[in-house]
N, C-alpha and C positions, 0 to 999 in steps of 0.2 A: 262515188262520190270523191273529186279529188280535191284534197288539202295540202297546201306550201306548209310545213313543219321552220323549215331553218334556208335561204339565200345559199349558195355555197357557188364557187367557183374550181369548175372542174372536176369534180367527185369523182372518183375511180371506186372506192371501196367505201363498202357500206355497211354495219352492221349493228347488229339491237340487242343491248344488253336489258334482258324479261326482266334481271331482278335488282335492280338498280332507276331503272326504266329512264337508260339513260340512250340514243343516238351514236357509235362513231363512225366518222369515215374518212378520208384520206383527200385532200387538195395536192396535188402530182404536180401543182405550181405557182412559182410569181409568188414568193417561195413555199416550197414543199411544208410539207404539215400535216399531223396525226390529229383531228376536231372530239368536240365531242358536245353533245350538247339534250339536255329535258325531254325528252318525250314530245314534250308542246311547244318546244325549240328555244323557251329562256336558258337561259345561260349557257352561252356559244362560251367554250374554253379551248385554250391550244393545250392540248398532251407534248406536244409536240415539234419539234424544227424539224425538215427531213429530208436529203437527197430521193426527190421524184418519186414519194410511197405510192407504191396503188391497190391492191388486194392485200382485206385484212380478214383479221380471226380474232373471236372471243373464247377464252378459259373466262368466264366467270365465275368459275370453283374457285380458281386460286387466283384472280384476278389480275390478267396478261392477256397481251394483242397481241400477234405475229400481224409481222405483215413484208410484202415482199418490196423488188424497188424496181424504174423500169430503167436498170442498166445491164449493161453486160460490160463483163459478167456479174451475174447478179445473188443476192445474198435474201436468208431470211430469214429476221429480224425478231427477235424477242424485248415486252419491255413491259414494264406494272403500271395499273393502270392511269398511275398517274405521272407518267412516260420516266419514269427515275430504271437504273438497273439494267440498261439496252445489254442485250447477249445476242449474238450472229448465231441461230442456228441451223442455216446450209449454209454451203457457202461457195465459192466456186461455178453456179450456176450460171448454164451457159445461155439463158435465158431471162429475157424479164418474168414476173412473176402478176397471172391480173388472174382473178376466181382463186382463192384457199378458205379452206376447212380446218377446225382442228376434230374430232373426234375419238369416244371414248370406246376402246376395239377393244378383245375379249380379257386382254391380259395388260393393257397398255395404250395410251392416248399416243393418237399420229394423227398426222397434219396430211392434208393432201392440197394439190397444186394443179393449177395446170400453164401450161407452157405456153406462152404467145409466141416468139416465131419458129417455132421448134416443131408446136401440135401433141408436143409430150404428158397425158396425166401423169405423173408423181404423186410418189411420196416419202414418207418416213417416221420412224418415229418421235414424242413430243421433240429430244433431247437431238435430232439430228441426226443422229445413227441409224439401221438399216435404213437408208438410197435407195428406192427401184425406181425405176421406169413397170406402169399397171401400162398400159400401153400407150403406140402413137395413131393422134390423127393423118398424120400425113401433108397438113394442113397447115400450112404457113401466115403468120398475120391474122391469124381466123378465132383464135379462141381466146374465149371472156372467161367463163365464168364457169363454175360448180359448185355443187351441195348434197350434201351426205345422210344414208338414215345407216340404215342397223347392219344393208346389206347392201346396196348399192353406191354408185358413184353416178352423178347425173352431170353431164356439164353439155353444154353451148360449143360445138365448133361451126365457123358462117353460120350458117342458113339454117339449123338442126339443133333439137336436145336430142345428145343422146345419153343410154346406162349399156355401166357393165357390174358385171358381179364383184366386187372388194375381193370377194377369195378363191371365185374360179378359176378366174383368169379368163372366165367363156369370150368370144366377140364380142362386141357390141351393137349395142339394138339403136335403131330412133327410133324413138317416141312421139317427135313433131319436127315438122319440116316446115318454116313457115318463105316468104316469098324477100322480106328480107334481112339481111345483120340478126345475130340475137346475142344482145351485148350481159342480158341478165338472166338471171336464172336464182327460184326460189320453191324449192320443195316442199308442202304442206300437207304433215298426213293428220290426217282431221283420229281424233283417238272414239 
């Protein structure tokens, strides 16, 4: 059953804060902003005005929002849930950041993101250090979303969903092929 929670203009990134019952999203244009509402769509709030924000992810434990921009060169930023204390976490990225996730790995929190125009799946620690490219799809302008679990990174590239092991660096495996471009991805593991 499809239900409209909130109406918005050109949302790109969306994330759910299950601790506080809030939906967060980016509106890329006119003007760009990061927004929030209650899970029932009430109390729509502008968190911050921003230049072309794209993907976003939440660190609910520390009440932080990480997000990218549709600019070249691009950067990854971090702000508090109330929009204060804006910091650049990763700078001078060659391309836009679509699809971004933060994951508590073995010893440190890591950010993972998909570089839209280059097709690179990249990562860094939550503070921006230990930057690396995990793999390249070699597909341009078709890389949208990612999701991460304990062992695997799932990402969309053109009309495929692909997975790769975070730690072993093995070759990516196609897990689904569709007839159209795939823009969004949500990995759900039932306990």
